[in-house]
PDB file of N, H, CA, C and O in Angstrom:
ATOM      1  N   MET A   1      53.413 117.893 109.142  1.00  0.00           N
ATOM      2  CA  MET A   1      53.702 118.426 110.334  1.00  0.00           C
ATOM      3  C   MET A   1      55.121 118.412 110.603  1.00  0.00           C
ATOM      4  O   MET A   1      55.760 117.371 110.452  1.00  0.00           O
ATOM      5  N   GLU A   2      55.737 119.626 111.042  1.00  0.00           N
ATOM      6  H   GLU A   2      55.217 120.472 111.165  1.00  0.00           H
ATOM      7  CA  GLU A   2      57.193 119.684 111.207  1.00  0.00           C
ATOM      8  C   GLU A   2      57.631 119.161 112.641  1.00  0.00           C
ATOM      9  O   GLU A   2      56.909 119.514 113.574  1.00  0.00           O
ATOM     10  N   THR A   3      58.616 118.443 112.897  1.00  0.00           N
ATOM     11  H   THR A   3      59.202 118.156 112.139  1.00  0.00           H
ATOM     12  CA  THR A   3      59.056 118.046 114.173  1.00  0.00           C
ATOM     13  C   THR A   3      60.078 118.901 114.611  1.00  0.00           C
ATOM     14  O   THR A   3      61.002 119.161 113.840  1.00  0.00           O
ATOM     15  N   ILE A   4      60.040 119.400 115.800  1.00  0.00           N
ATOM     16  H   ILE A   4      59.289 119.189 116.426  1.00  0.00           H
ATOM     17  CA  ILE A   4      60.981 120.296 116.372  1.00  0.00           C
ATOM     18  C   ILE A   4      61.850 119.508 117.343  1.00  0.00           C
ATOM     19  O   ILE A   4      61.420 118.873 118.306  1.00  0.00           O
ATOM     20  N   GLU A   5      63.163 119.628 116.966  1.00  0.00           N
ATOM     21  H   GLU A   5      63.513 120.144 116.184  1.00  0.00           H
ATOM     22  CA  GLU A   5      64.258 119.018 117.791  1.00  0.00           C
ATOM     23  C   GLU A   5      64.400 119.737 119.123  1.00  0.00           C
ATOM     24  O   GLU A   5      64.556 120.958 119.104  1.00  0.00           O
ATOM     25  N   LYS A   6      64.358 119.101 120.240  1.00  0.00           N
ATOM     26  H   LYS A   6      64.231 118.109 120.255  1.00  0.00           H
ATOM     27  CA  LYS A   6      64.558 119.824 121.456  1.00  0.00           C
ATOM     28  C   LYS A   6      65.959 119.436 122.060  1.00  0.00           C
ATOM     29  O   LYS A   6      66.300 118.255 122.122  1.00  0.00           O
ATOM     30  N   GLU A   7      66.740 120.434 122.492  1.00  0.00           N
ATOM     31  H   GLU A   7      66.463 121.394 122.442  1.00  0.00           H
ATOM     32  CA  GLU A   7      68.045 120.201 123.145  1.00  0.00           C
ATOM     33  C   GLU A   7      67.867 119.943 124.604  1.00  0.00           C
ATOM     34  O   GLU A   7      67.224 120.699 125.332  1.00  0.00           O
ATOM     35  N   HIS A   8      68.427 118.910 124.988  1.00  0.00           N
ATOM     36  H   HIS A   8      68.949 118.296 124.396  1.00  0.00           H
ATOM     37  CA  HIS A   8      68.375 118.511 126.372  1.00  0.00           C
ATOM     38  C   HIS A   8      69.669 119.039 127.092  1.00  0.00           C
ATOM     39  O   HIS A   8      70.783 118.786 126.633  1.00  0.00           O
ATOM     40  N   THR A   9      69.495 119.754 128.195  1.00  0.00           N
ATOM     41  H   THR A   9      68.590 119.960 128.568  1.00  0.00           H
ATOM     42  CA  THR A   9      70.540 120.232 129.041  1.00  0.00           C
ATOM     43  C   THR A   9      70.233 119.962 130.357  1.00  0.00           C
ATOM     44  O   THR A   9      69.146 119.423 130.568  1.00  0.00           O
ATOM     45  N   THR A  10      70.972 120.225 131.312  1.00  0.00           N
ATOM     46  H   THR A  10      71.855 120.662 131.141  1.00  0.00           H
ATOM     47  CA  THR A  10      70.699 120.231 132.744  1.00  0.00           C
ATOM     48  C   THR A  10      71.066 121.554 133.438  1.00  0.00           C
ATOM     49  O   THR A  10      72.039 122.241 133.126  1.00  0.00           O
ATOM     50  N   ASN A  11      70.096 121.866 134.506  1.00  0.00           N
ATOM     51  H   ASN A  11      69.306 121.308 134.759  1.00  0.00           H
ATOM     52  CA  ASN A  11      70.350 123.029 135.230  1.00  0.00           C
ATOM     53  C   ASN A  11      71.361 122.882 136.249  1.00  0.00           C
ATOM     54  O   ASN A  11      72.069 121.876 136.265  1.00  0.00           O
ATOM     55  N   LYS A  12      71.504 123.931 137.218  1.00  0.00           N
ATOM     56  H   LYS A  12      70.928 124.748 137.205  1.00  0.00           H
ATOM     57  CA  LYS A  12      72.503 123.778 138.235  1.00  0.00           C
ATOM     58  C   LYS A  12      72.350 122.611 139.305  1.00  0.00           C
ATOM     59  O   LYS A  12      73.266 122.227 140.032  1.00  0.00           O
ATOM     60  N   ASN A  13      71.151 122.142 139.293  1.00  0.00           N
ATOM     61  H   ASN A  13      70.407 122.454 138.702  1.00  0.00           H
ATOM     62  CA  ASN A  13      70.857 120.992 140.157  1.00  0.00           C
ATOM     63  C   ASN A  13      70.834 119.645 139.344  1.00  0.00           C
ATOM     64  O   ASN A  13      70.348 118.631 139.846  1.00  0.00           O
ATOM     65  N   ASN A  14      71.332 119.655 138.167  1.00  0.00           N
ATOM     66  H   ASN A  14      71.726 120.479 137.759  1.00  0.00           H
ATOM     67  CA  ASN A  14      71.341 118.579 137.197  1.00  0.00           C
ATOM     68  C   ASN A  14      69.999 117.983 136.880  1.00  0.00           C
ATOM     69  O   ASN A  14      69.896 116.836 136.445  1.00  0.00           O
ATOM     70  N   ALA A  15      68.962 118.777 137.105  1.00  0.00           N
ATOM     71  H   ALA A  15      69.045 119.709 137.459  1.00  0.00           H
ATOM     72  CA  ALA A  15      67.549 118.412 136.553  1.00  0.00           C
ATOM     73  C   ALA A  15      67.561 118.753 135.033  1.00  0.00           C
ATOM     74  O   ALA A  15      68.066 119.771 134.560  1.00  0.00           O
ATOM     75  N   PRO A  16      66.902 117.706 134.289  1.00  0.00           N
ATOM     76  CA  PRO A  16      66.922 117.865 132.872  1.00  0.00           C
ATOM     77  C   PRO A  16      66.077 119.020 132.584  1.00  0.00           C
ATOM     78  O   PRO A  16      65.152 119.348 133.327  1.00  0.00           O
ATOM     79  N   VAL A  17      66.402 119.672 131.457  1.00  0.00           N
ATOM     80  H   VAL A  17      67.154 119.405 130.854  1.00  0.00           H
ATOM     81  CA  VAL A  17      65.713 120.940 130.908  1.00  0.00           C
ATOM     82  C   VAL A  17      65.537 120.757 129.302  1.00  0.00           C
ATOM     83  O   VAL A  17      66.435 120.354 128.562  1.00  0.00           O
ATOM     84  N   MET A  18      64.375 121.080 128.934  1.00  0.00           N
ATOM     85  H   MET A  18      63.645 121.407 129.535  1.00  0.00           H
ATOM     86  CA  MET A  18      64.085 121.058 127.562  1.00  0.00           C
ATOM     87  C   MET A  18      64.226 122.564 126.891  1.00  0.00           C
ATOM     88  O   MET A  18      63.671 123.531 127.414  1.00  0.00           O
ATOM     89  N   GLN A  19      64.918 122.662 125.841  1.00  0.00           N
ATOM     90  H   GLN A  19      65.369 121.877 125.417  1.00  0.00           H
ATOM     91  CA  GLN A  19      65.108 123.940 125.038  1.00  0.00           C
ATOM     92  C   GLN A  19      64.578 123.727 123.688  1.00  0.00           C
ATOM     93  O   GLN A  19      64.921 122.738 123.040  1.00  0.00           O
ATOM     94  N   GLU A  20      63.681 124.684 123.184  1.00  0.00           N
ATOM     95  H   GLU A  20      63.402 125.487 123.710  1.00  0.00           H
ATOM     96  CA  GLU A  20      63.361 124.620 121.888  1.00  0.00           C
ATOM     97  C   GLU A  20      64.028 125.697 121.039  1.00  0.00           C
ATOM     98  O   GLU A  20      64.157 126.835 121.491  1.00  0.00           O
ATOM     99  N   PRO A  21      64.445 125.375 119.849  1.00  0.00           N
ATOM    100  CA  PRO A  21      65.073 126.336 119.117  1.00  0.00           C
ATOM    101  C   PRO A  21      64.299 127.677 118.890  1.00  0.00           C
ATOM    102  O   PRO A  21      63.077 127.682 118.735  1.00  0.00           O
ATOM    103  N   GLY A  22      65.022 128.759 118.876  1.00  0.00           N
ATOM    104  H   GLY A  22      66.014 128.755 119.002  1.00  0.00           H
ATOM    105  CA  GLY A  22      64.229 129.999 118.618  1.00  0.00           C
ATOM    106  C   GLY A  22      63.564 130.647 119.882  1.00  0.00           C
ATOM    107  O   GLY A  22      62.942 131.701 119.751  1.00  0.00           O
ATOM    108  N   LYS A  23      63.680 130.060 121.060  1.00  0.00           N
ATOM    109  H   LYS A  23      64.185 129.204 121.167  1.00  0.00           H
ATOM    110  CA  LYS A  23      63.165 130.591 122.176  1.00  0.00           C
ATOM    111  C   LYS A  23      64.182 131.088 123.038  1.00  0.00           C
ATOM    112  O   LYS A  23      65.274 130.521 123.066  1.00  0.00           O
ATOM    113  N   LEU A  24      63.927 132.166 123.802  1.00  0.00           N
ATOM    114  H   LEU A  24      63.040 132.627 123.779  1.00  0.00           H
ATOM    115  CA  LEU A  24      64.929 132.736 124.613  1.00  0.00           C
ATOM    116  C   LEU A  24      64.577 132.271 126.266  1.00  0.00           C
ATOM    117  O   LEU A  24      63.469 132.291 126.802  1.00  0.00           O
ATOM    118  N   TYR A  25      65.838 131.868 126.850  1.00  0.00           N
ATOM    119  H   TYR A  25      66.738 131.851 126.415  1.00  0.00           H
ATOM    120  CA  TYR A  25      65.704 131.451 128.165  1.00  0.00           C
ATOM    121  C   TYR A  25      66.681 132.239 129.138  1.00  0.00           C
ATOM    122  O   TYR A  25      67.705 132.817 128.771  1.00  0.00           O
ATOM    123  N   VAL A  26      66.235 132.173 130.340  1.00  0.00           N
ATOM    124  H   VAL A  26      65.404 131.704 130.638  1.00  0.00           H
ATOM    125  CA  VAL A  26      66.961 132.991 131.369  1.00  0.00           C
ATOM    126  C   VAL A  26      67.298 131.951 132.491  1.00  0.00           C
ATOM    127  O   VAL A  26      66.480 131.103 132.848  1.00  0.00           O
ATOM    128  N   ILE A  27      68.468 132.061 132.987  1.00  0.00           N
ATOM    129  H   ILE A  27      69.133 132.750 132.697  1.00  0.00           H
ATOM    130  CA  ILE A  27      68.931 131.251 134.038  1.00  0.00           C
ATOM    131  C   ILE A  27      68.786 132.018 135.346  1.00  0.00           C
ATOM    132  O   ILE A  27      69.459 133.029 135.545  1.00  0.00           O
ATOM    133  N   ARG A  28      67.927 131.558 136.230  1.00  0.00           N
ATOM    134  H   ARG A  28      67.379 130.736 136.068  1.00  0.00           H
ATOM    135  CA  ARG A  28      67.405 132.220 137.487  1.00  0.00           C
ATOM    136  C   ARG A  28      68.514 132.054 138.471  1.00  0.00           C
ATOM    137  O   ARG A  28      69.381 131.198 138.298  1.00  0.00           O
ATOM    138  N   ARG A  29      68.504 132.832 139.469  1.00  0.00           N
ATOM    139  H   ARG A  29      67.800 133.528 139.609  1.00  0.00           H
ATOM    140  CA  ARG A  29      69.625 132.809 140.623  1.00  0.00           C
ATOM    141  C   ARG A  29      69.673 131.484 141.116  1.00  0.00           C
ATOM    142  O   ARG A  29      70.778 131.130 141.527  1.00  0.00           O
ATOM    143  N   ASN A  30      68.767 130.677 141.176  1.00  0.00           N
ATOM    144  H   ASN A  30      67.869 130.964 140.842  1.00  0.00           H
ATOM    145  CA  ASN A  30      68.732 129.341 141.739  1.00  0.00           C
ATOM    146  C   ASN A  30      69.300 128.238 140.852  1.00  0.00           C
ATOM    147  O   ASN A  30      69.492 127.077 141.214  1.00  0.00           O
ATOM    148  N   GLY A  31      69.551 128.762 139.607  1.00  0.00           N
ATOM    149  H   GLY A  31      69.395 129.705 139.313  1.00  0.00           H
ATOM    150  CA  GLY A  31      70.168 127.789 138.591  1.00  0.00           C
ATOM    151  C   GLY A  31      69.125 127.287 137.584  1.00  0.00           C
ATOM    152  O   GLY A  31      69.483 126.689 136.570  1.00  0.00           O
ATOM    153  N   ASP A  32      67.709 127.551 137.889  1.00  0.00           N
ATOM    154  H   ASP A  32      67.418 128.037 138.713  1.00  0.00           H
ATOM    155  CA  ASP A  32      66.719 127.031 136.979  1.00  0.00           C
ATOM    156  C   ASP A  32      66.788 127.760 135.637  1.00  0.00           C
ATOM    157  O   ASP A  32      67.156 128.929 135.528  1.00  0.00           O
ATOM    158  N   LEU A  33      66.463 127.099 134.780  1.00  0.00           N
ATOM    159  H   LEU A  33      66.163 126.149 134.868  1.00  0.00           H
ATOM    160  CA  LEU A  33      66.287 127.520 133.316  1.00  0.00           C
ATOM    161  C   LEU A  33      64.736 127.734 132.992  1.00  0.00           C
ATOM    162  O   LEU A  33      63.924 126.810 132.947  1.00  0.00           O
ATOM    163  N   VAL A  34      64.447 129.043 132.778  1.00  0.00           N
ATOM    164  H   VAL A  34      65.107 129.793 132.815  1.00  0.00           H
ATOM    165  CA  VAL A  34      63.080 129.381 132.542  1.00  0.00           C
ATOM    166  C   VAL A  34      62.995 130.173 131.169  1.00  0.00           C
ATOM    167  O   VAL A  34      63.956 130.792 130.712  1.00  0.00           O
ATOM    168  N   GLU A  35      61.845 130.100 130.600  1.00  0.00           N
ATOM    169  H   GLU A  35      61.064 129.597 130.971  1.00  0.00           H
ATOM    170  CA  GLU A  35      61.570 130.782 129.222  1.00  0.00           C
ATOM    171  C   GLU A  35      61.549 132.327 129.609  1.00  0.00           C
ATOM    172  O   GLU A  35      61.009 132.738 130.637  1.00  0.00           O
ATOM    173  N   TYR A  36      62.107 133.032 128.804  1.00  0.00           N
ATOM    174  H   TYR A  36      62.546 132.698 127.969  1.00  0.00           H
ATOM    175  CA  TYR A  36      62.087 134.532 128.993  1.00  0.00           C
ATOM    176  C   TYR A  36      60.745 135.129 128.689  1.00  0.00           C
ATOM    177  O   TYR A  36      60.074 134.754 127.727  1.00  0.00           O
ATOM    178  N   THR A  37      60.389 136.005 129.470  1.00  0.00           N
ATOM    179  H   THR A  37      60.933 136.310 130.252  1.00  0.00           H
ATOM    180  CA  THR A  37      59.122 136.768 129.223  1.00  0.00           C
ATOM    181  C   THR A  37      59.323 138.329 129.441  1.00  0.00           C
ATOM    182  O   THR A  37      59.931 138.704 130.444  1.00  0.00           O
ATOM    183  N   ASP A  38      58.868 139.172 128.602  1.00  0.00           N
ATOM    184  H   ASP A  38      58.374 138.868 127.787  1.00  0.00           H
ATOM    185  CA  ASP A  38      59.044 140.548 128.730  1.00  0.00           C
ATOM    186  C   ASP A  38      58.465 141.060 130.093  1.00  0.00           C
ATOM    187  O   ASP A  38      59.030 141.931 130.756  1.00  0.00           O
ATOM    188  N   GLU A  39      57.360 140.486 130.439  1.00  0.00           N
ATOM    189  H   GLU A  39      56.901 139.779 129.900  1.00  0.00           H
ATOM    190  CA  GLU A  39      56.624 141.103 131.683  1.00  0.00           C
ATOM    191  C   GLU A  39      57.520 140.861 132.925  1.00  0.00           C
ATOM    192  O   GLU A  39      57.560 141.714 133.812  1.00  0.00           O
ATOM    193  N   LYS A  40      58.212 139.758 133.004  1.00  0.00           N
ATOM    194  H   LYS A  40      58.179 139.066 132.283  1.00  0.00           H
ATOM    195  CA  LYS A  40      58.993 139.710 134.199  1.00  0.00           C
ATOM    196  C   LYS A  40      60.169 140.733 134.174  1.00  0.00           C
ATOM    197  O   LYS A  40      60.619 141.141 135.245  1.00  0.00           O
ATOM    198  N   ILE A  41      60.660 141.142 133.035  1.00  0.00           N
ATOM    199  H   ILE A  41      60.294 140.811 132.165  1.00  0.00           H
ATOM    200  CA  ILE A  41      61.684 142.113 133.047  1.00  0.00           C
ATOM    201  C   ILE A  41      61.029 143.462 133.370  1.00  0.00           C
ATOM    202  O   ILE A  41      61.599 144.295 134.074  1.00  0.00           O
ATOM    203  N   VAL A  42      59.839 143.647 132.844  1.00  0.00           N
ATOM    204  H   VAL A  42      59.376 142.970 132.272  1.00  0.00           H
ATOM    205  CA  VAL A  42      59.165 145.054 133.156  1.00  0.00           C
ATOM    206  C   VAL A  42      59.078 145.173 134.757  1.00  0.00           C
ATOM    207  O   VAL A  42      59.397 146.185 135.380  1.00  0.00           O
ATOM    208  N   VAL A  43      58.581 143.943 135.342  1.00  0.00           N
ATOM    209  H   VAL A  43      58.322 143.121 134.835  1.00  0.00           H
ATOM    210  CA  VAL A  43      58.409 144.057 136.840  1.00  0.00           C
ATOM    211  C   VAL A  43      59.683 144.405 137.474  1.00  0.00           C
ATOM    212  O   VAL A  43      59.740 145.353 138.258  1.00  0.00           O
ATOM    213  N   ALA A  44      60.854 143.597 137.141  1.00  0.00           N
ATOM    214  H   ALA A  44      60.808 142.827 136.504  1.00  0.00           H
ATOM    215  CA  ALA A  44      62.048 143.853 137.722  1.00  0.00           C
ATOM    216  C   ALA A  44      62.711 145.309 137.615  1.00  0.00           C
ATOM    217  O   ALA A  44      63.233 145.912 138.552  1.00  0.00           O
ATOM    218  N   VAL A  45      62.592 145.754 136.303  1.00  0.00           N
ATOM    219  H   VAL A  45      62.168 145.264 135.542  1.00  0.00           H
ATOM    220  CA  VAL A  45      63.059 147.130 136.003  1.00  0.00           C
ATOM    221  C   VAL A  45      62.209 148.189 136.745  1.00  0.00           C
ATOM    222  O   VAL A  45      62.724 149.155 137.308  1.00  0.00           O
ATOM    223  N   THR A  46      60.793 147.939 136.711  1.00  0.00           N
ATOM    224  H   THR A  46      60.375 147.154 136.254  1.00  0.00           H
ATOM    225  CA  THR A  46      60.017 148.885 137.528  1.00  0.00           C
ATOM    226  C   THR A  46      60.290 148.856 139.027  1.00  0.00           C
ATOM    227  O   THR A  46      60.181 149.909 139.654  1.00  0.00           O
ATOM    228  N   LYS A  47      60.622 147.773 139.626  1.00  0.00           N
ATOM    229  H   LYS A  47      60.710 146.917 139.117  1.00  0.00           H
ATOM    230  CA  LYS A  47      61.028 147.680 141.087  1.00  0.00           C
ATOM    231  C   LYS A  47      62.312 148.411 141.296  1.00  0.00           C
ATOM    232  O   LYS A  47      62.465 149.072 142.323  1.00  0.00           O
ATOM    233  N   ALA A  48      63.190 148.338 140.439  1.00  0.00           N
ATOM    234  H   ALA A  48      63.065 147.801 139.605  1.00  0.00           H
ATOM    235  CA  ALA A  48      64.579 149.009 140.403  1.00  0.00           C
ATOM    236  C   ALA A  48      64.304 150.484 140.495  1.00  0.00           C
ATOM    237  O   ALA A  48      64.761 151.168 141.411  1.00  0.00           O
ATOM    238  N   PHE A  49      63.484 151.008 139.445  1.00  0.00           N
ATOM    239  H   PHE A  49      63.113 150.453 138.700  1.00  0.00           H
ATOM    240  CA  PHE A  49      63.297 152.536 139.457  1.00  0.00           C
ATOM    241  C   PHE A  49      62.500 152.925 140.753  1.00  0.00           C
ATOM    242  O   PHE A  49      62.814 153.967 141.330  1.00  0.00           O
ATOM    243  N   LEU A  50      61.540 152.183 141.212  1.00  0.00           N
ATOM    244  H   LEU A  50      61.285 151.338 140.744  1.00  0.00           H
ATOM    245  CA  LEU A  50      60.767 152.556 142.435  1.00  0.00           C
ATOM    246  C   LEU A  50      61.681 152.487 143.652  1.00  0.00           C
ATOM    247  O   LEU A  50      61.469 153.304 144.548  1.00  0.00           O
ATOM    248  N   ALA A  51      62.598 151.675 143.781  1.00  0.00           N
ATOM    249  H   ALA A  51      62.770 151.011 143.053  1.00  0.00           H
ATOM    250  CA  ALA A  51      63.494 151.691 144.984  1.00  0.00           C
ATOM    251  C   ALA A  51      64.269 152.885 144.830  1.00  0.00           C
ATOM    252  O   ALA A  51      64.425 153.473 145.901  1.00  0.00           O
ATOM    253  N   VAL A  52      64.830 153.459 143.788  1.00  0.00           N
ATOM    254  H   VAL A  52      64.702 152.982 142.919  1.00  0.00           H
ATOM    255  CA  VAL A  52      65.466 154.752 143.709  1.00  0.00           C
ATOM    256  C   VAL A  52      64.595 155.933 143.868  1.00  0.00           C
ATOM    257  O   VAL A  52      64.896 156.842 144.642  1.00  0.00           O
ATOM    258  N   GLU A  53      63.552 155.941 143.172  1.00  0.00           N
ATOM    259  H   GLU A  53      63.308 155.203 142.542  1.00  0.00           H
ATOM    260  CA  GLU A  53      62.634 157.141 143.162  1.00  0.00           C
ATOM    261  C   GLU A  53      62.046 157.398 144.487  1.00  0.00           C
ATOM    262  O   GLU A  53      61.920 158.555 144.888  1.00  0.00           O
ATOM    263  N   GLY A  54      61.660 156.334 145.223  1.00  0.00           N
ATOM    264  H   GLY A  54      61.762 155.394 144.897  1.00  0.00           H
ATOM    265  CA  GLY A  54      60.923 156.643 146.594  1.00  0.00           C
ATOM    266  C   GLY A  54      59.492 156.342 146.490  1.00  0.00           C
ATOM    267  O   GLY A  54      58.981 155.781 145.521  1.00  0.00           O
ATOM    268  N   THR A  55      58.785 156.800 147.684  1.00  0.00           N
ATOM    269  H   THR A  55      59.201 157.255 148.471  1.00  0.00           H
ATOM    270  CA  THR A  55      57.441 156.481 147.913  1.00  0.00           C
ATOM    271  C   THR A  55      56.432 156.897 146.814  1.00  0.00           C
ATOM    272  O   THR A  55      55.499 156.166 146.481  1.00  0.00           O
ATOM    273  N   SER A  56      56.676 158.140 146.260  1.00  0.00           N
ATOM    274  H   SER A  56      57.434 158.734 146.532  1.00  0.00           H
ATOM    275  CA  SER A  56      55.772 158.680 145.267  1.00  0.00           C
ATOM    276  C   SER A  56      55.711 158.118 144.015  1.00  0.00           C
ATOM    277  O   SER A  56      54.769 158.320 143.249  1.00  0.00           O
ATOM    278  N   ALA A  57      56.808 157.313 143.717  1.00  0.00           N
ATOM    279  H   ALA A  57      57.574 157.149 144.339  1.00  0.00           H
ATOM    280  CA  ALA A  57      57.129 156.766 142.287  1.00  0.00           C
ATOM    281  C   ALA A  57      56.107 155.766 141.830  1.00  0.00           C
ATOM    282  O   ALA A  57      55.976 155.726 140.607  1.00  0.00           O
ATOM    283  N   PRO A  58      55.409 155.009 142.475  1.00  0.00           N
ATOM    284  CA  PRO A  58      54.458 154.062 142.026  1.00  0.00           C
ATOM    285  C   PRO A  58      53.210 154.625 141.128  1.00  0.00           C
ATOM    286  O   PRO A  58      52.556 153.960 140.325  1.00  0.00           O
ATOM    287  N   ASP A  59      53.042 155.947 141.439  1.00  0.00           N
ATOM    288  H   ASP A  59      53.573 156.487 142.092  1.00  0.00           H
ATOM    289  CA  ASP A  59      51.972 156.759 140.667  1.00  0.00           C
ATOM    290  C   ASP A  59      52.537 157.435 139.506  1.00  0.00           C
ATOM    291  O   ASP A  59      51.809 158.066 138.740  1.00  0.00           O
ATOM    292  N   SER A  60      53.778 157.338 139.336  1.00  0.00           N
ATOM    293  H   SER A  60      54.369 156.826 139.958  1.00  0.00           H
ATOM    294  CA  SER A  60      54.493 158.132 138.213  1.00  0.00           C
ATOM    295  C   SER A  60      54.352 157.416 136.792  1.00  0.00           C
ATOM    296  O   SER A  60      54.912 156.347 136.546  1.00  0.00           O
ATOM    297  N   ASN A  61      53.545 158.110 135.876  1.00  0.00           N
ATOM    298  H   ASN A  61      53.091 158.978 136.077  1.00  0.00           H
ATOM    299  CA  ASN A  61      53.400 157.527 134.677  1.00  0.00           C
ATOM    300  C   ASN A  61      54.791 157.679 133.867  1.00  0.00           C
ATOM    301  O   ASN A  61      55.068 156.909 132.947  1.00  0.00           O
ATOM    302  N   ARG A  62      55.579 158.647 134.244  1.00  0.00           N
ATOM    303  H   ARG A  62      55.353 159.272 134.991  1.00  0.00           H
ATOM    304  CA  ARG A  62      56.946 158.723 133.672  1.00  0.00           C
ATOM    305  C   ARG A  62      57.692 157.573 133.851  1.00  0.00           C
ATOM    306  O   ARG A  62      58.277 157.111 132.872  1.00  0.00           O
ATOM    307  N   ILE A  63      57.779 157.000 134.980  1.00  0.00           N
ATOM    308  H   ILE A  63      57.304 157.375 135.775  1.00  0.00           H
ATOM    309  CA  ILE A  63      58.552 155.789 135.275  1.00  0.00           C
ATOM    310  C   ILE A  63      57.965 154.582 134.566  1.00  0.00           C
ATOM    311  O   ILE A  63      58.745 153.808 134.011  1.00  0.00           O
ATOM    312  N   HIS A  64      56.662 154.354 134.535  1.00  0.00           N
ATOM    313  H   HIS A  64      56.028 154.983 134.986  1.00  0.00           H
ATOM    314  CA  HIS A  64      56.104 153.234 133.761  1.00  0.00           C
ATOM    315  C   HIS A  64      56.257 153.316 132.306  1.00  0.00           C
ATOM    316  O   HIS A  64      56.468 152.329 131.601  1.00  0.00           O
ATOM    317  N   ASP A  65      56.130 154.670 131.819  1.00  0.00           N
ATOM    318  H   ASP A  65      55.959 155.471 132.391  1.00  0.00           H
ATOM    319  CA  ASP A  65      56.389 154.779 130.282  1.00  0.00           C
ATOM    320  C   ASP A  65      57.912 154.547 130.088  1.00  0.00           C
ATOM    321  O   ASP A  65      58.188 153.893 129.083  1.00  0.00           O
ATOM    322  N   LYS A  66      58.894 154.933 130.810  1.00  0.00           N
ATOM    323  H   LYS A  66      58.669 155.465 131.627  1.00  0.00           H
ATOM    324  CA  LYS A  66      60.249 154.620 130.586  1.00  0.00           C
ATOM    325  C   LYS A  66      60.524 153.281 130.559  1.00  0.00           C
ATOM    326  O   LYS A  66      61.243 152.832 129.667  1.00  0.00           O
ATOM    327  N   VAL A  67      59.974 152.449 131.558  1.00  0.00           N
ATOM    328  H   VAL A  67      59.390 152.814 132.283  1.00  0.00           H
ATOM    329  CA  VAL A  67      60.370 151.004 131.740  1.00  0.00           C
ATOM    330  C   VAL A  67      59.782 150.268 130.394  1.00  0.00           C
ATOM    331  O   VAL A  67      60.368 149.320 129.870  1.00  0.00           O
ATOM    332  N   ARG A  68      58.532 150.829 129.892  1.00  0.00           N
ATOM    333  H   ARG A  68      58.057 151.599 130.317  1.00  0.00           H
ATOM    334  CA  ARG A  68      57.937 150.014 128.881  1.00  0.00           C
ATOM    335  C   ARG A  68      58.930 150.316 127.483  1.00  0.00           C
ATOM    336  O   ARG A  68      59.117 149.478 126.601  1.00  0.00           O
ATOM    337  N   GLU A  69      59.466 151.590 127.496  1.00  0.00           N
ATOM    338  H   GLU A  69      59.314 152.271 128.213  1.00  0.00           H
ATOM    339  CA  GLU A  69      60.376 151.906 126.423  1.00  0.00           C
ATOM    340  C   GLU A  69      61.758 151.189 126.295  1.00  0.00           C
ATOM    341  O   GLU A  69      62.345 150.890 125.256  1.00  0.00           O
ATOM    342  N   LEU A  70      62.172 150.964 127.686  1.00  0.00           N
ATOM    343  H   LEU A  70      61.695 151.207 128.531  1.00  0.00           H
ATOM    344  CA  LEU A  70      63.455 150.383 127.810  1.00  0.00           C
ATOM    345  C   LEU A  70      63.257 148.819 127.474  1.00  0.00           C
ATOM    346  O   LEU A  70      64.161 148.171 126.946  1.00  0.00           O
ATOM    347  N   VAL A  71      62.080 148.288 127.799  1.00  0.00           N
ATOM    348  H   VAL A  71      61.346 148.814 128.228  1.00  0.00           H
ATOM    349  CA  VAL A  71      61.990 146.844 127.447  1.00  0.00           C
ATOM    350  C   VAL A  71      61.467 146.598 126.079  1.00  0.00           C
ATOM    351  O   VAL A  71      61.513 145.463 125.604  1.00  0.00           O
ATOM    352  N   GLY A  72      60.973 147.602 125.421  1.00  0.00           N
ATOM    353  H   GLY A  72      60.936 148.524 125.807  1.00  0.00           H
ATOM    354  CA  GLY A  72      60.504 147.505 124.085  1.00  0.00           C
ATOM    355  C   GLY A  72      59.023 147.090 123.902  1.00  0.00           C
ATOM    356  O   GLY A  72      58.616 146.495 122.904  1.00  0.00           O
ATOM    357  N   HIS A  73      58.256 147.456 124.951  1.00  0.00           N
ATOM    358  H   HIS A  73      58.587 147.939 125.762  1.00  0.00           H
ATOM    359  CA  HIS A  73      56.730 147.252 124.759  1.00  0.00           C
ATOM    360  C   HIS A  73      56.076 148.482 124.150  1.00  0.00           C
ATOM    361  O   HIS A  73      54.865 148.492 123.929  1.00  0.00           O
TER     362      HIS A  73
END
């Protein structure tokens, strides 16, 4: 069994954070370090499109397809 070394860092609030090699992390606005997930990016980009496109946009397959394409889903 292989042991994975974890790097110890601190976030904005000096709270200890564990990082595993090969994983992607995102620094949130509050300074917390969280593991990257595609789904959170999909939600954020979709909300941006919807804010620009208006009220009929949530039903638009074009927007949802474009977001998935941009994120790589």
